[in-house]
N, C-alpha and C positions, 0 to 999 in steps of 0.2 A: 337714375332710372326714370324718375318722375320729373319731367322738365317744366311743366306748368304749375305755377303757384297760384292757388286761387283762395278757397277759404281756410282760415287758420284752424288748426286743431282743435284749439280752444273754444270754436264756435259750437263744437258738439257738446250738447247739455251733460254736465257731470264731468267734462275733461277741462281742466283749468290750465293755467300758465305752466305749471311745473310738468304737467303730462306733456304739453306741447314743447317744453324745452327738450325733454327726454325723447320725444318722437323726432324734433330736429336733428339731435345728436346721432340718433339711429338712422338717418337719412329718410325720414318719412315727413316731408315738407308741408303737407296740407291735409284737411280733412278728407279731401278726394283720394288722396293716396293711401291714408289710412283704411278708408272704405274698401277700396280696391284690393288691399293685401287681406283684410278680414282680421279678426281678432287674434286667431292663433298664430298666424304668420307674422303679424306686427309685434305680438308680444314676444316671440322668439327672436325677432330682429331687435327689440329693446333689450333683451337679456344679454344678446351677443354683443351690444353696444356698450354694455357696463351696468345696465339698470340692475338693481337688486331683485330677486324675485319675491313677489309678496302676493299672495292670493287675492286680496282685496284690490290691489292694482289690476290684476287680470280680470277679475269679476266685474269691476267697474267699466272696464274696457268693452267687455262682452255686452253688458247691459246698455252702456251708451251707444254702441254701434246698432243695438237693436231698438233705440229710442225708448228705452224703459228706464224707470227710477233705478238708481244704483242698488238699491236693497229689495228689488221686486222679486228676486229669484230665491225659492226656498225648497226644502225637501229634497226629492230625487233629483230635480233639475240642478240644485246647487251641488249636490254629490257628484254628479256627472261633470260639472264644470271643474270641481277639484280634481278629479280624475285626469281631465284634459290639462289642467294647469301642471299636475304633478309630470305628465307625459311631456309637454313642453319643456318644463324645467330640466327634466333629466336628459332629453335630447340635446338641450342647449349646452350643457357642460357637465353633467355628472359623469359621462363616459371617462373624463380625464382624472377622476378622483380615485383614491384608494377607499378601501371599505371604511377605515378609520375617519378619512376626510369626509366621506358620506354621512357618517354619524354626526360628525361635528358640523356639517352643513345643514343637516335636517334640524339641528337646534339653534342654527344662525350664528355659528362661531366662526365659520370661514368668511373672509372678506373676499369679494370677487374683484379681480383686476379690472380697471376701467381703461377703455381704449381712448385715445386721443381723439 
């Protein structure tokens, strides 16, 4: 989809080599591609590629793309981010789970399959 490679994902403050590796595996090859997708679409793509859902990982991405310190968001803004994270997570794979599996997933018991 994105054919030009430019700036590495890890050039975005607070996104390091591990985030860059996850983005590469998810087909997000550059900082420009990540910015073009935006936080929500990029995070959904990361989940579909096998990344485990973690609110902090989503939160760090949102703050990084806004050029803000990773821990800058508080109160109502953080609550709103949590609702967005829960919606992205749900849209990404909860629809295939039984109610029992959803409960196990909510406490972190279900391991997500990784795509090659």
